[in-house]
C-alpha positions in Angstrom: 5.9 5.2 -10.4 5.1 8.3 -12.6 7.4 11.2 -12.4 6.1 13.6 -9.8 5.2 17.2 -11.0 7.3 20.2 -10.1 5.8 22.3 -7.3 4.7 25.8 -8.2 5.0 28.0 -5.2 3.0 31.2 -4.8 5.9 33.0 -3.1 8.2 32.3 -6.1 5.7 33.3 -8.8 4.7 36.5 -7.1 8.4 37.5 -7.4 8.1 36.9 -11.1 4.9 39.0 -11.5 2.3 36.2 -11.4 -0.4 37.2 -8.9 -2.5 34.9 -6.7 -5.5 35.8 -8.9 -3.6 34.6 -11.9 -2.9 31.3 -10.1 -6.6 31.1 -9.1 -7.7 31.6 -12.7 -5.4 28.8 -13.9 -6.8 26.5 -11.2 -10.4 27.3 -12.3 -9.5 26.4 -15.9 -7.9 23.1 -14.8 -4.4 24.1 -15.9 -3.2 24.0 -12.3 -4.3 22.2 -9.2 -3.9 23.6 -5.7 -2.3 21.0 -3.5 -2.3 23.1 -0.4 -2.1 26.8 0.4 0.6 28.4 -1.6 1.5 25.3 -3.6 0.2 24.3 -7.0 1.1 21.7 -9.7 0.4 21.2 -13.3 -3.2 20.0 -13.7 -2.7 17.4 -16.4 0.2 15.8 -14.7 -1.7 15.7 -11.4 -4.7 14.0 -12.9 -2.5 11.3 -14.4 -1.1 10.3 -11.0 -2.3 7.4 -8.9 -3.8 8.4 -5.5 -0.7 7.3 -3.6 1.5 9.4 -6.0 -0.8 12.4 -5.3 -0.3 11.7 -1.6 3.5 11.8 -2.1 3.1 15.2 -3.8 1.2 16.4 -0.8 4.0 15.4 1.5 6.5 17.4 -0.6 4.1 20.4 -0.7 3.8 20.3 3.1 7.5 20.1 3.5 7.9 23.2 1.3 5.5 25.3 3.4 6.7 24.3 6.9 9.4 26.6 8.4 10.7 24.1 11.0 12.3 20.7 10.2 9.5 18.1 10.0 9.6 14.3 10.2 6.9 12.6 8.1 5.5 9.3 9.3 2.8 6.6 8.9 1.3 6.6 5.4 3.3 9.7 4.4 6.6 8.1 5.2 5.4 4.9 3.5 4.7 6.9 0.3 8.3 8.2 0.4 9.7 4.7 0.9 7.3 3.4 -1.9 5.7 1.0 0.5 2.0 0.3 -0.4 -0.8 1.1 2.0 -4.5 0.7 2.0 -6.8 3.7 1.5 -6.9 6.6 -0.9 -7.5 9.8 1.1 -5.1 9.7 4.0 -4.1 13.1 5.5 -0.4 13.9 5.6 1.1 12.5 8.8 3.9 14.1 10.6 5.5 13.9 14.1 5.7 16.3 16.9 8.0 16.2 19.9 5.6 18.4 22.0 3.3 16.2 24.1 0.2 18.2 23.5 -1.9 15.3 22.2 -1.1 16.0 18.6 -3.0 18.3 16.4 -4.4 18.6 12.9 -4.1 21.6 10.8 -4.3 22.3 7.0 -4.5 18.6 6.1 -1.6 17.5 8.3 -2.1 15.3 11.3 0.7 15.4 13.9 1.5 12.5 16.3 3.5 12.9 19.5 6.6 10.8 19.9 9.2 11.1 22.6 12.5 12.3 21.2 14.5 9.5 22.8 15.3 6.8 20.3 13.7 8.7 17.4 15.7 8.5 14.2 14.9 10.3 11.0 16.2 9.7 7.5 16.4 12.2 4.6 15.0 10.6 1.6 13.9 12.2 -1.7 14.4 15.6 -0.1 12.2 15.1 3.0 12.7 13.8 6.5 10.9 10.6 7.2 10.9 7.8 9.8 13.1 4.9 8.9 11.8 2.0 6.9 11.4 -0.3 10.0 9.8 2.4 12.1 7.4 3.4 9.3 5.9 -0.1 8.9 5.9 -0.7 12.7 3.9 2.5 13.2 1.4 1.3 10.6 1.2 -2.1 12.3 0.7 -0.4 15.7 -1.9 2.1 14.7 -3.9 0.8 11.7 -6.3 -2.1 11.4 -4.7 -5.6 11.2 -5.8 -6.2 7.6 -4.3 -2.9 6.5 -1.1 -3.4 8.5 -0.3 -6.7 6.8 0.2 -5.0 3.4 3.3 -2.9 4.2 4.8 -5.7 6.3 4.5 -8.2 3.5 6.1 -5.7 1.1 9.2 -5.0 3.2 9.9 -8.7 3.7 10.8 -8.8 0.0 13.7 -6.9 -1.7 12.5 -3.7 -3.4 14.7 -4.0 -6.5 13.1 -1.0 -8.2 14.4 1.3 -5.5 17.5 -0.6 -4.4 16.2 -1.6 -1.0 17.0 -5.0 0.6 14.4 -7.2 2.3 13.9 -6.8 6.0 13.6 -9.8 8.3 11.0 -10.4 10.9 13.8 -10.3 13.5 14.7 -6.8 12.4 11.1 -5.7 12.6 10.6 -7.1 16.1 13.8 -5.6 17.3 12.5 -2.2 16.2 9.7 -2.4 18.8 12.1 -1.8 21.7 10.5 0.8 24.1 8.9 2.8 21.4 5.4 1.4 21.8 2.9 0.6 24.6 2.4 -3.0 25.5 -0.9 -3.1 23.6 0.7 -1.6 20.5 3.6 -4.0 20.7 1.2 -6.9 20.8 -0.6 -5.6 17.7 2.7 -5.3 15.9 3.9 -8.8 16.9 0.6 -10.3 15.7 0.9 -8.6 12.3 4.6 -9.4 11.9 4.0 -13.1 12.7 1.2 -13.2 10.0 3.2 -11.4 7.4 4.5 -13.4 4.5 7.0 -12.3 1.7 5.4 -14.8 -0.7 2.5 -12.4 -1.2 2.7 -11.1 -4.7 1.0 -7.7 -4.4 -0.7 -5.3 -2.0 -4.1 -6.7 -3.1 -3.0 -10.3 -2.4 -1.8 -9.2 1.0 -5.0 -7.4 1.9 -7.1 -10.3 0.6 -5.2 -12.8 2.7 -5.6 -10.7 5.8 -9.3 -10.3 5.2 -9.7 -14.1 4.7 -8.0 -14.7 8.1 -10.2 -12.1 9.8 -13.3 -13.8 8.3 -12.3 -17.2 9.8 -11.3 -19.0 6.6 -8.5 -21.6 6.4 -5.2 -20.1 5.4 -4.4 -20.9 1.8 -1.1 -22.1 0.4 0.6 -19.1 -1.4 2.2 -19.3 -4.9 1.3 -23.0 -5.5 3.2 -24.3 -8.5 0.9 -25.9 -11.1 2.2 -28.3 -13.8 0.6 -30.5 -16.4 1.9 -32.7 -19.2 3.0 -29.7 -21.1 5.1 -28.4 -18.2 4.8 -25.4 -15.9 1.5 -23.7 -16.0 2.3 -21.0 -13.4 1.7 -20.2 -9.8 -1.7 -19.6 -8.2 -2.1 -16.7 -5.8 -3.9 -19.0 -3.3 -4.6 -22.7 -3.1 -6.7 -24.8 -0.7 -5.5 -28.4 -1.0 -8.5 -29.9 0.9 -11.0 -28.7 -1.7 -8.7 -28.5 -4.7 -9.5 -24.8 -5.2 -7.3 -22.0 -6.5 -8.0 -18.3 -5.8 -6.7 -15.5 -8.0 -6.7 -11.8 -7.2 -6.9 -9.8 -10.4 -5.2 -6.5 -9.9 -5.1 -4.1 -12.8 -1.3 -4.4 -13.0 -1.6 -7.9 -14.5 -3.1 -6.4 -17.7 -1.5 -3.0 -18.0 2.0 -2.9 -16.6 4.8 -3.5 -19.0 6.7 -5.9 -16.7 3.6 -8.1 -16.6 2.7 -7.8 -20.3 6.2 -8.7 -21.4 5.7 -7.3 -24.9 2.1 -8.6 -25.2 -1.0 -6.6 -25.9 -3.6 -6.3 -23.2 -6.0 -8.5 -25.2 -3.3 -11.2 -25.6 -2.6 -11.1 -21.9 -6.3 -11.7 -21.2 -6.3 -14.6 -23.7 -3.2 -16.1 -22.1 -4.7 -15.8 -18.6 -7.8 -17.7 -19.8 -5.7 -20.5 -21.3 -3.7 -20.7 -18.0 -6.9 -21.0 -16.0 -8.2 -23.7 -18.4 -5.1 -25.8 -17.8 -5.4 -25.4 -14.0 -9.1 -26.6 -14.2 -8.1 -29.5 -16.4 -6.1 -30.9 -13.5 -9.3 -31.2 -11.5 -9.1 -27.9 -9.6 -11.6 -25.2 -9.2 -10.6 -21.6 -9.9 -12.3 -18.3 -8.8 -11.3 -14.7 -9.0 -11.9 -11.4 -7.4 -10.8 -7.7 -7.9 -10.2 -4.6 -5.8 -13.8 -3.7 -5.8 -14.6 -6.9 -3.9 -12.0 -5.9 -1.2 -13.4 -2.4 -0.8 -17.1 -3.5 -0.4 -17.7 -4.7 3.2 -18.3 -8.5 3.3 -18.0 -9.0 -0.5 -14.8 -11.1 -0.4 -16.3 -13.2 2.4 -19.4 -13.9 0.3 -17.3 -14.8 -2.7 -15.1 -17.2 -0.7 -18.1 -18.8 0.8 -19.8 -19.3 -2.5 -16.7 -20.8 -4.0 -16.5 -23.3 -1.2 -13.4 -22.1 0.7 -13.3 -24.0 4.0 -13.4 -22.2 7.3 -11.1 -22.9 10.2 -13.8 -22.1 12.7 -17.6 -21.8 12.8 -18.9 -18.4 11.6 -20.8 -18.0 14.9 -17.5 -18.3 16.8 -15.9 -15.2 15.3 
């Protein structure tokens, strides 16, 4: 994750002789970006951030402008915990203990929760729901395919941030009396489907979309070997049709931990050689990218064209 930019607060700069008009001029020139009322960041640093990193900055900006202690939740808590979610333009989500139906103001959506049993954690300078509660809230209140992504993630250790893997038993125990029967059922369905073998958010989302579309579940991380030894592991494999599916996220070709000292062009060449070895074993291989997941029905069309078997007739969905 990129280093987050320092927040530039109007109230502090006014004390130093910098007027709101000065800040507005710097925003107009692109030198600054206004994150929310009274809060700015360096424009060049902001534009280099990923969308989820920008969301994390918005959480910090909201925390700076609120006068009362605020617990952030849902996608906003996930951003603080470095848990991936689907979607790029989520509002900041916070909790309220006042049962007035919740309210939205200045880019912040508030959700009512009863105070009994609510626990907050201070992390990276802000109050957030705990890791278990965060992913359970997403499982309860977001679509199934989106909910699978954070659940898959927390079932694996997050070594980059020193966080241990959670178990399905821990997740289910967190339901307690915090959710309605309907929400609890949605959570249990998503937790049952979750799988720590998923290698990335894109792989998790793809697998959930496959299931929703009625395709047979694939084997994850299938080991492939030939006479020369280990080829690697396929993201998905359907044994009945000898077909491998590969999700190509941009990380495979740009992140240092994936490149392992190689250039991007060499990584592409190596990936092509790996695919040729898999095909030489008598397997088919097909690929898709994030754009295929974001366009309605596109992944389903690719899976159908590749010959992925369905577990039920299309008309029975």
